[in-house]
N, C-alpha and C positions, 0 to 999 in steps of 0.2 A: 504494500500500500504506500502511495506517495501523497504526502500532505504538504501543501504550501501554507506558509505563515505570513500574514500581513498584519500591520498594526498602525494605529495613530494616523488615520486618513486625514483628519482635520479638514473636512469640507466646510467652508464658511459660506454664510449668506448674510453679509452685512447690510445689504439693501433692505432687508426686512426690519432692521432695527429702528424703532421710533425712540424719541426722547424718553417716553414713559418706560420703555423696556430697559433703559440704561440706569434706572433708579434702583439698582441692586448690584450684586457682584459683577454683573455683565459689564459695568463701566470700566473696571480695571482690566477685564479681558479684552474689551474693545480697544482700549489704549494699547495693550500689548500687541494685538493684531495689527493695529495701525503702524506701530513703531517697528515691529519685528516679525511676528508670526505670519502676517499676511503676505510678506515678501518671501519668507522662507518656504512656506507650504503652498504648493502649486497644484491645481486640478489636473493639468496636463501630465504631471508626473504620475499621479494615481492612475490615470487612464493608460499610460504607457506600461506601467507595472502590470495592470490587468491584462493587457494584450500579450505580454510575455508569459504570464501565468497560463493563459489559455493555450498557448503553443505547446506547453509541456504536457497537456492532457492529464493533469493530476487527478487523483481520486477524490480529494477533499481539500477545502480551503478553510483555514481558521483565521479569525480576525480578533485581535486581543484589545479592543476598546479604543476610545477616543476617536470615534468615527466622525464626530461633529466638532465644532469649535466652541459654541456657546449654548448648545442644547436647544436651538431654535427649531420650530416646526419645519421651516423651509430647509434647514440643514438636514434633518432626518429624511425629508423627501428627496433631497439630492443624493443621499446615500442609497436610498431605495432604487433610484434611477441608475446609480452606479452598479448596484448588484444585478439589476435586470439587464442593462444594456452593455456595460463594459465587461463585467466579470462573466455574465451570461451563463450562470450555472444554476441548477435547480436548488431549492432551499434545503433539501435533504443532503446536499453536498457542501453546504456552507454553514459553519457554526460561528457564533459571535458571542462576545461578552462585552458589557459596558465598561467605559473608563470614566475617570472623574469629570472629563469635559462633557460626557453624555448625561451626567446628573449635575450640571453646572449650578443650577438654582434649585431651591426647595420645591418650586412649582413643577419643574421638569421631573424631579424625583417623585414627588407626590402623585403626579399624573401618570407615572410609569411610561413616559414618552418613548424611551428606548424599547421597552417590551411591547408597546402598542404598535410600533412600526416594524419590529423584527421578530414577531412572535413565531413565524415559520422557521426561524434559524435557531431558536432556543427550545425547541420541543424536546421532550425526554422520552426515551424508550422504556424507562423504569419509573413511571410516575408513582410517587408515594412510597418508593422502596426504602427511603431513608428512615421512615417511621417517625420523623420529627415534624410535629404539627406547626402550623402558622407560617411556614415558608411560602414565598410567592413562586418564583421561577427557578431559584438557584439552591443547590446545585442541580443542573440537568445532566443527563447521561445519554449519549447517542452511541449505540453499538454499531460499529462499522468494521466488518471483517475481523482482523486480529486486534483491533484497538477499541478502547472505551474512551470516547471523548467526553470529558467532564468539564462543564462550564461553571465557573464561580464568579460572583460579583464582589469586587473590592470597592465599588464606586458609591460614594455618598456625597451629598452637598456639603461643601465646606465654606468657611468664611473667605473673604478676599485674600489672595496671595497664599492660600493653603491648598495643597493638592494631594494630601495624604489619603490612604485607603484603609479599609477595615473590613474583615470578613464577618466577625461577630460569632458568639458562641453557638447559636442555633445552626448556622451554616457549617461551622466546623464539626458539630455533632453529626449533621447529616452527611458530610463528606466522609467521616469516619465509618459510618454505617454502609455507605455506598461502596467504599473501597473493599469492604468485607463481603459484599454481595457476590454470589457465585458467578453471575454473568459478567461481573467486572473482574473478579480475581482470575478468571481464565483468559483474560485479555491484557494487553499492554495499556496502562492508563496514560492518556494524553490530557493533562490538566491545563485549562485555559484560565488566566486571570490577568487583569491589566497591570497591577503593581507587582514588581518582582519580590521574591521572598527575601533577597538579601537587601539589607538596609544600609544607609550611610553610616559612617562611623560615629558621627555626631548625633546624640539624642535629640538635639534641637532640630537638626535637619530632617531626622526621621519623622518628627512630629509635623513638620511642614510638608514633606513630600514622600515619605516612606509608607510601609505597610505596618500599621501600629500594633497588630497582633501576629506578626510574622513568627515569633517564637512559639506561639500556641499552634500555628498552622504546622510547623515543623514536627510537633509532637504527634499530630495526626498522620503526617506523611511518613513517619518513622516505620510504619508497618509495611512499606513498599520496598521491594528489592530491585525494581527497575521501572523505567518509564520516562516520560517527557513532562516538564513543567514549562509552559510557554507563556511569555509575557511581553508587554510593550512598555510604555510610560517614559523610558529613558531616552528615546529617540536615538538609539545607537545599537549596533550589533554587539552582542555579548554572549559568551558561553561559559557557564559555571557548572560545577559538579556539586550536587546536593547529596551529601553522604547521610545514609540512614543506618540503623543497626543491622539491616539485612542486605544492604547493597548501596545503590545510589540512583538518583535521578539526573537526567541531563536537563539543566535549567538554562533556557535559551531565550534571549530577547531579540526581537526584530526591531529594526529602525522604523521610522515613520515612512509610510509608503508615498508620502507627498513632499518630503523634506528635500529641498534643493540646497546642498551644502558642499563646500570645497573639500571637506574632510570625508574621505571614503568610508570611514567607520560610521558616518551619519547619513551619507547620501542615500536617497530613496532606493528601495529595493524590497527584497523578500527573502525568506529562508525556505529551505526544502528539506523534508525528512523522509527517509525510507524505512519502512517496517516490514520485515519479511513475514511469510505466512505463519511462522511459528511465534511471531510477536517480538522478535529481536530487533532492537533499534540498529539500523545499519548506517548508510551514508547520511551525513548531515552537511548540507551545503548552504552558502549564502550568495546572493546575487545583488550586484549594484547596477543602478541605472546610469547609462551614459547619456547625458542631456543633449549631446550633439546629434546622436543617432536615434535616440528613443528606444534603444535596445539594452539588454542587460548582459553582464559578463560575470563570471565567478569572481568572488572576492574573499578575503580572509574573514573568518568568524573568530574574533579574538577570544582566547581562553583566559580566564581569570581565576 
């Protein structure tokens, strides 16, 4: 099985913003986009990445959050258009989880805007299997051949200039139960979340942009002996090994699919993972977009 990993599309729709809609956290986001992000993140780059993914005829695509810029309705509609027209794959072959930009405001989170637009991409083949009541959509599990794709949400509305994530005890309890489920245990887990499990060295920086209950998540993942943990958020390619008491997971971040940057470690692209019929993780590759040709080429996936 071949899985393509995209993240942080950041499709903006600033034309929709009225003065009234800037009277919240979106004001700081709007300033950031005007000064930096709006230049760095380009729609043409996302479209080019999608064209290259289609050429590879992959089995599944995973997208690890931050598909929007400010969680505006028009942005979610643009992502839907991207999925239909540019990626052009059926919903059962594309799995997604939200990022902090997709729950940018309390209103977007309360209205479940992400879930309302992408419900077809977060369906679960084992509904209710975790036995934990009160959970909305996460974790979801999609059983695909030798893999179990597990989607988690680390996305919560935060104050201005704060981009940290949190899983919460109910979601961690549900993940623990799902990982022990027979249909999951016989497959290789491919865990999707926006925030990485590894946090900055500084506690203050972790509180601002890290995963605040990462240590608790690692206690849950300790039961695994192999698998993939895929994330975004950092806007750079990175490959780490998450050691457990039984083995290890390959913890891998994808850069932003729309980021135009002179640094090859950050320039737009995607990752590719091969899992054999027995569930063993094989070749892991990363591809970088060449802005002059609109094509991709293999690039280094830095190990840390």
